[in-house]
C-alpha positions as CSV (number, residue, x, y, z in Angstrom):
1,M,-11.6,-23.3,-26.5
2,R,-11.6,-25.7,-24.0
3,T,-8.7,-27.1,-21.9
4,R,-10.0,-29.2,-19.0
5,K,-13.2,-30.5,-18.0
6,G,-15.9,-28.2,-17.3
7,F,-13.4,-25.1,-17.5
8,E,-13.8,-22.9,-20.9
9,I,-11.0,-20.2,-21.3
10,P,-13.2,-17.2,-21.9
11,T,-12.6,-14.4,-24.7
12,L,-11.4,-11.2,-23.7
13,E,-14.7,-9.7,-25.2
14,E,-16.6,-12.2,-22.3
15,V,-14.4,-11.1,-19.5
16,R,-14.9,-7.4,-20.7
17,E,-18.8,-7.4,-20.1
18,Y,-18.5,-9.5,-17.0
19,V,-16.1,-7.4,-15.6
20,Q,-18.6,-3.9,-16.9
21,S,-21.7,-5.6,-15.0
22,L,-19.4,-6.2,-11.4
23,K,-18.8,-2.2,-11.9
24,T,-15.2,-2.7,-10.9
25,Y,-12.6,-0.5,-10.8
26,Y,-9.6,-3.1,-12.4
27,S,-9.0,-3.7,-16.0
28,A,-10.8,-6.5,-17.7
29,E,-7.2,-6.5,-19.9
30,T,-5.4,-7.0,-17.2
31,F,-7.8,-9.5,-15.5
32,F,-7.5,-11.1,-18.5
33,D,-3.8,-10.9,-19.4
34,Y,-2.8,-11.9,-15.8
35,Y,-4.5,-15.3,-16.2
36,Q,-4.0,-16.0,-19.6
37,S,-0.4,-15.7,-18.7
38,I,-0.2,-18.3,-15.7
39,G,-2.3,-20.3,-17.3
40,W,-5.6,-20.0,-15.7
41,K,-4.4,-20.7,-12.3
42,F,-5.6,-19.4,-9.0
43,N,-3.2,-20.0,-6.2
44,R,-1.8,-22.4,-7.9
45,R,-4.5,-24.2,-8.6
46,K,-6.7,-24.5,-11.7
47,I,-9.4,-22.0,-12.2
48,Y,-13.0,-24.1,-12.9
49,D,-15.1,-20.9,-12.4
50,W,-13.7,-17.6,-13.8
51,R,-16.4,-15.2,-13.4
52,A,-15.6,-16.0,-9.4
53,V,-12.1,-15.3,-9.4
54,A,-13.0,-11.6,-10.6
55,R,-16.2,-11.5,-8.2
56,F,-12.8,-12.2,-5.7
57,W,-11.1,-9.1,-7.5
58,A,-13.9,-6.8,-7.2
59,G,-14.0,-7.5,-3.4
60,N,-10.0,-7.7,-3.0
61,E,-9.1,-3.7,-2.0
62,T,-6.0,-4.3,-3.3
63,H,-6.8,-4.2,-6.7
64,S,-8.9,-1.1,-6.0
65,P,-7.6,1.9,-6.6
66,V,-9.3,4.2,-5.0
67,R,-8.5,1.7,-1.9
68,K,-4.4,2.2,-3.0
69,A,-5.6,6.6,-3.3
70,Q,-6.6,5.9,0.3
71,Q,-4.2,4.1,1.2
72,V,-1.6,6.7,0.2
73,V,-3.3,9.4,1.6
74,E,-2.7,7.7,5.2
75,R,0.5,7.1,4.4
76,Q,1.2,10.9,4.0
77,K,-0.8,11.9,7.0
78,Q,1.3,9.4,8.9
79,I,4.6,11.1,7.1
80,A,3.3,14.4,7.9
81,E,2.6,13.9,11.5
82,E,6.2,11.8,11.8
83,R,7.6,15.1,10.5
84,E,5.9,17.4,12.8
85,R,6.7,14.8,16.1
86,V,10.4,15.2,14.6
87,Q,10.5,18.7,14.1
88,Q,9.0,19.7,17.9
89,E,11.7,17.0,19.5
90,F,14.3,19.0,17.6
91,E,13.2,22.8,18.6
92,T,12.8,21.0,22.0
93,R,16.3,20.0,22.2
94,Y,17.7,23.1,20.3
95,Q,15.8,25.5,22.8
96,E,17.7,23.0,25.6
97,A,21.1,23.5,24.0
98,V,20.5,27.4,23.4
99,Q,20.0,27.4,27.1
100,T,22.7,25.9,28.3
101,H,25.1,28.3,25.5
102,V,27.0,25.1,24.3
103,S,26.6,23.6,20.8
104,Y,24.5,20.6,20.0
105,E,27.4,18.7,19.9
106,E,28.8,19.4,23.1
107,Y,24.7,19.6,24.3
108,Q,24.7,15.8,23.9
109,R,28.5,15.1,25.1
110,M,26.8,16.8,28.8
111,K,23.7,14.8,28.3
112,R,25.7,11.5,27.6
113,E,27.7,12.4,31.0
114,G,24.7,13.9,33.0
115,R,26.0,17.0,33.8
116,L,23.0,18.9,32.1
117,E,21.4,21.0,34.4
118,L,18.8,22.9,33.2
119,A,16.9,26.1,34.9
């Protein structure tokens, strides 16, 4: 089906074949349905070469499940490191409070007032 000069909307089968040839991680159906739903536009401009857009998707890491998995792992590491840092900070503050033999709230108040004297 021709929609504009020089561009023919591909069939889902054509998209499947091309996406498989690119050995990408994204679904041909997702690609096809997305562009079908927005009128075959890319960055608000008419698409003239859907294969170029498919190659762009293949090179765009945000569509790669592998990249997304890497991002999740990296974020989990960051969270674990932050959790460890917070735990160490808590332990240090707790030990300081125990050394002064006061409640944590009293310790915080003394620290604000500058009355904290540790050996």
